[in-house]
C-alpha positions in Angstrom: 222.9 98.9 -47.7 219.9 98.7 -45.3 219.0 101.8 -43.3 219.0 101.6 -39.5 215.6 101.3 -37.9 214.7 104.2 -35.6 212.2 103.5 -32.9 209.7 106.5 -32.4 210.2 108.4 -29.2 207.2 108.0 -27.0 205.4 111.2 -25.9 204.9 111.7 -22.1 201.3 111.2 -21.0 199.9 114.3 -19.5 197.0 113.9 -17.1 194.3 116.5 -17.5 194.0 118.9 -14.7 190.9 118.1 -12.7 188.3 120.8 -12.4 186.9 121.7 -9.0 183.6 119.9 -8.4 182.0 123.1 -7.0 182.7 126.8 -7.3 183.2 128.8 -4.1 180.1 130.7 -3.0 180.6 134.5 -2.8 178.1 136.2 -0.6 176.8 139.5 -2.0 177.7 142.6 -0.1 174.6 143.8 1.7 173.4 147.2 0.7 173.7 149.8 3.5 170.5 150.2 5.4 169.2 153.8 5.7 168.1 155.0 9.1 164.4 155.9 8.9 163.5 159.5 9.5 161.9 160.4 12.8 158.1 160.3 12.7 156.5 163.1 14.7 155.5 164.2 17.3 159.0 164.4 18.8 159.6 165.5 22.4 163.1 165.3 23.9 165.2 166.5 26.8 168.7 165.3 27.6 168.0 163.0 30.5 169.6 159.9 28.9 172.1 161.4 26.5 171.9 163.1 23.2 169.3 160.8 21.7 168.7 161.6 18.0 170.7 164.8 18.5 174.5 164.6 18.1 177.6 166.7 17.7 178.7 167.3 14.2 182.1 166.2 13.2 184.5 168.2 11.0 182.3 171.3 10.6 182.7 173.0 13.9 185.3 173.9 16.5 184.0 172.3 19.7 181.1 170.2 21.1 177.9 170.6 23.0 178.0 168.9 26.5 175.3 167.4 28.6 175.3 169.0 32.1 173.5 168.6 35.4 173.3 171.6 37.7 175.1 174.8 36.9 177.9 175.3 34.5 181.5 175.5 35.7 181.9 179.2 34.7 180.3 181.8 37.0 178.2 184.6 35.7 176.8 182.6 32.8 174.9 179.4 32.1 171.8 178.1 33.9 171.7 176.8 37.4 169.8 173.7 36.3 167.7 172.1 33.5 164.5 173.5 32.1 163.0 170.0 32.0 164.2 167.2 34.2 167.7 167.4 35.6 170.0 167.5 32.5 170.4 169.9 29.5 172.9 170.4 26.6 175.2 173.5 26.6 178.3 174.9 25.0 181.1 175.7 27.4 182.8 178.6 25.5 185.9 178.8 27.6 188.4 178.5 26.1 186.6 178.4 22.7 186.3 182.0 21.8 186.0 184.3 19.9 183.7 183.2 17.1 184.1 179.4 17.6 181.3 177.2 16.4 179.5 174.3 18.1 176.8 172.4 16.1 174.2 170.0 17.4 172.3 168.2 14.7 169.2 166.0 14.8 168.5 163.0 12.7 166.1 163.6 9.7 162.6 164.4 10.6 159.4 163.5 8.7 157.6 166.9 8.9 154.8 165.4 6.8 153.8 163.0 9.6 151.8 165.6 11.5 149.7 168.6 10.4 151.0 172.1 11.1 154.2 171.2 12.9 155.7 173.6 15.4 159.3 173.4 16.7 159.6 174.6 20.3 162.6 174.5 22.7 163.9 176.3 25.7 167.2 178.2 25.7 169.4 179.9 28.2 171.7 182.7 27.0 172.7 184.8 30.0 176.2 186.3 30.3 178.1 189.4 29.3 179.8 187.7 26.3 177.0 185.5 25.0 177.2 185.0 21.2 174.6 183.7 18.8 172.3 180.7 18.7 170.7 179.7 15.3 168.3 177.0 14.3 168.7 175.9 10.7 167.0 173.4 8.4 168.1 171.5 5.3 166.1 169.6 2.6 169.1 168.3 0.6 170.9 166.1 3.1 172.9 169.0 4.5 174.3 170.3 1.3 172.7 173.7 2.1 171.1 175.2 5.2 168.6 178.0 5.8 168.2 179.8 9.1 164.8 179.5 10.8 165.5 181.3 14.0 168.4 183.5 15.4 169.1 184.9 18.8 172.1 187.1 19.2 173.5 188.5 22.4 172.5 187.8 26.0 169.0 187.8 27.4 168.3 190.4 30.2 167.1 187.7 32.7 169.1 184.8 34.1 166.4 182.3 33.2 165.2 179.9 30.6 163.4 181.3 27.6 161.0 179.6 25.3 161.3 179.8 21.5 158.7 178.6 18.9 159.2 178.2 15.2 155.7 178.3 13.7 154.3 176.2 10.9 154.4 179.2 8.5 158.2 179.3 8.9 158.6 175.5 8.7 156.3 175.1 5.7 159.0 175.4 3.1 160.9 172.5 4.8 157.9 170.2 5.2 159.4 167.1 3.7 159.9 163.5 4.7 163.7 164.0 5.4 164.2 167.4 6.9 167.4 167.9 8.8 167.5 170.4 11.8 170.5 171.7 13.7 171.4 174.1 16.5 174.4 176.3 15.8 176.1 178.2 18.6 178.8 180.7 18.1 180.9 182.2 20.9 181.6 185.9 21.4 184.6 187.7 22.9 184.8 186.1 26.4 184.3 183.1 28.6 181.0 184.3 30.2 179.0 183.2 27.2 177.6 179.8 27.8 174.6 178.8 25.7 172.2 176.0 26.8 169.2 174.3 25.2 166.6 171.9 26.6 163.0 170.5 26.2 162.9 170.2 22.4 159.6 169.3 20.8 158.0 169.2 17.3 154.3 168.8 17.6 151.1 169.9 15.9 150.0 173.4 16.3 
């Protein structure tokens, strides 16, 4: 007896998946640009804002403010600027006692001039004036060392001049030195502290 003839089942034809003719272009993420440090000499008052100086975020309790004329609280604060018409100050009411306000500059290249001297004017008149400190850092703010400290009020209601000499700055004479003003309030609202006319120049 003859066997039935079985026709082979045809396999479906599969078209190959077409490959893209070109791969999408991925732009590399640009590396963050570092702000160059400030080349000296540096001279600054607060006529057009804070400039390279700015309030620190997250490390203190309140901010420095730019003011023209006297401060709102009587019995403390200057009646006007030491240079020009504006200055920076910390209004301590209602930020007391022992509240901190930090004003920090950008990094300074203290190697760009010989024998740098940091000078500024400050006003610390009032019964409850606290402390003003100038500090420096050579490790991007990981640690700070005090260069100058004034505690308590001055006897005269006037601007005073402070100078931090090269001998005190020598240990921080790098290309990326950070500087900051740290104000701390005392026990009452008559404790405004003001600064103005900041300069870093050769001795």
